[in-house]
N, C-alpha and C positions, 0 to 999 in steps of 0.2 A: 308716651307708651302707645303702641299700635296693637289693637286687640280685635280679633275676629271671633264671632259667635256663629256657629252653624246650627240652624234649627230646621225642623220638619213639621209640616202640617199633617195631622193624622185624624182619623175619624174619632168622634167621641165614643168611648168604649161602651156607653149606654145605648148606642144606636142599634137598630135591628139590622143585622148583616145578612146579605144574600150573596151567593156565589155567582160570579159573572158567567156569561154564556160560554166562554172558552174553558171554564173550569180550572182557571189558573190563578185567580185572585178574587177578592171580594168585589161585588158590584158597587161602583162609586156613586151611583145615583141615590138620591133621597137620604143622604147621610148628613149628620151635623159634624162640623169640623172644628178643630182646636189645635193649639200648639202642643207638640209632644211634651208630656209632663217632665221628662228628664231634661229637656231643653230649657224649660222655664228656670230650672236651677242654674243652668249655664248662663242665661241672660242675667239673672239676679246677681250672680257672683261677679260677672264682668262689670255691671253697674256699680256694685259696691267697691270694686277695685278702683274704678274711675273716681268715685267719691273720696277714696282714701288718698290717691296720688295727685288728684287734681288735673294734671296735664295728661289726659288719655283720650284716645279716639276709638270709638266703638263702631265696628261695621258688622251688621247682621246679614247673613247669607241664607237663602232658602232656594231649593230647586223644586220646580213643579210648574203646573199651569197657572194662569192668571189668578185663580182663586186663592193661591197661597199668599197673595199680597195682604189680604185681610189679617192673616196671622202675623205677618211681618209688621203690620201697623201696631200690634200689641207690643212687640219687642221695642219698637221705636217709642211708644208711649211709656214703656218701663224705663227708658233712659238711653237706648242706643242712638247713635248720631246719624247713621245713614243705613239704608238697606240696599242690598244687591240681590235682585231676583234673577236667577238663572232659568230662563223660560224653556221648559221641557215638558210637553204634554205626556211624554212616555216615561216620566221619572218613576212612576209606580211599578213599571216593569223592569227597571234597572237593578242589576245586582250590586252588592256593596262596593266592589272594586270599581265599577263604572261611576257611581256617585262620588267615591273618594277621588277618582281621577279628575272629575270636573272641579271639585273643590280645590284640589292641589294645583290644578292649572291656573285657577284664579289667584291663589295665594302665593304662588312661587316667586312673584316679583314684588310683592307688597311689603315684605320684611315685617311680618307680624311678630310681635314679641310673645304673645300668648294666644293660643287658639282654644276656645272653650266649645265643647260639644256635649250633648247628652250621652249617658252611658250606652243607651240603645234606644231604638224607636219602639213605640208601643204596638205597632202593627207587625213589622217584620221581626223585630227583636234579635237581630243578628249580632249586635254589639261589635261590629267589625269596621264600620266606616271611619271612626275616629282614629284608630290605630293604623289603618291603611293610609289615611291622609298624612300622618306623621312619618310613616315609612317612605312615602313618595316624596316628601319634602326633606327627608333626611334629618329630622329633628326627633328628640325623645318624646315619648308619650307616657303619661301616668293615668291609669284608669281607675274608675269607681271611687272617685275622691268624695269624702264626706267631711273634710275639713280643709281650709285654705288660709294661708297667711303669706303676705308679701312684705319684705323689708330690705332696703338697700340693694335692690336689684335681684334678690334671691327669693325663690319660691319654696315654701314648705307646705306640703299637703299631707293629709291623713287619708289612707286608703282603707277601704273595707275589704277584708279577706273572708275566705270560707270559714264557717264555724264561729263567726262572731269576732274573729281577731281583727286587729287594726295594725297598719304599718305606717310609720312616719318616714316620709321621703323628702329629701332636700334636692333642689335642682336649680339651674340657672336658665335664663331665657336664651333662645326661643324654646318653647315647650308647648305640647298639646295636652290638654286635660279633659278627661271625660267625667261627667258629673253624675253622681248617684243621689237617690232620694235621701233627704236628711241633711244635705250640705247646707241649706239655708231655708228661709221661708220667703218664697217669691212674693213680691209686692203686687198689689192691685193698682193698675194705672189710674191716676186721678183724672178728673175731667179736664183741668187745665193742661195736663200733659198729653191727654188724648187730642186736644185741640192743637197743641204744639206739634204733635207727630204728623199732622196733616201737611205741615209745611216743610218737613224734613225730606231730604233727597231719597228717592226710591228708584234706583237705576235698574232697568231691565236689560240683560245681556243674553246673547245666544250661547247655548252650551257648546263646549269644545268636545266633539265626539271623536277626535282623532287619537284619544288616549287609549288606555287599556280597555279591552272589551270584556264581555261577560265570561266567567269561568265556570258557571253553573247554570242550570235551567230548572225552573219550577215546572214539574210535569203534572202535578195534580194538587188541588186545593179542596179540602172537604171538612165538614164538621165532624167532631168525634161522635162515635156511635152513642146513642142514648142508652143509658143503663137503667135498670129497674129502680123504682123509687123505694125509699125506706118505709118501714112500718112503725107507727107511733102507737105504743100501748098505753092505755089509760085505765085507771081504777085504783083500788087499794093495793098495798104491797103484797099481801098473800095472793090476791087475784092476779096481779101482774106476774108474780113468780110462776104461778101455774100456767099462765098464757105463754110465758117465755119458754118454759120447759116443753110445752106442747109444740111450739114453733121449731125449737131446736131438734126435736125428734122427727117432726114431719118434714122439714125443709132441708136439714143439713145432715141428719143421721149421726150427729155428734153424741147424742145420748141413746142411740138405738141399742 
């Protein structure tokens, strides 16, 4: 079984963000970086599938500057067999169709049985790349999976729907699956596996920029306007009720 896992390096969401000089994205300097959380579920599911079937080959792909290799090493330590780094210093500016086109160009001749991706990235959050890759490759895509089973060449997944509903979907390979939170519990790489990862192949290739170009443009990037803070009332219940009535009269006119 031939499996591809697409991951992205994103800033740690606890980082202190600043807007870049162009006003089009966040400033990448002085940020801590990690694997996109949704992609961790994709890596874990691929590794579990390999453990189940035995004969499987796992390739992890990541697009970006050289620094993304550190994130790729985590995927290798989790159990992927090799890494493919698409070296593109401008990846952060690329729109979903451009990223999808690069991935599809790499995958089109590799005959992958299953492609795992995260549902979306934590920075852009477009949730478009996975389904676009499937469309470009001409294979089915099933999104937001929270359950996965494989038996006798058939894939059965559970999808998360709006309103808390679930859908059970059966399909055959090849197929692309986008992974949602709750699909599994990603493993922590052990020290022996971290050491083994250093010896695994990590190939760097140039991006193919001849594919589909951007269809949209980010014209502005800004923080939401700061809203007024809340008021915490303290004291005994009769006193609190009196304070609340006073505030409602003074600030809202509700009890005027």
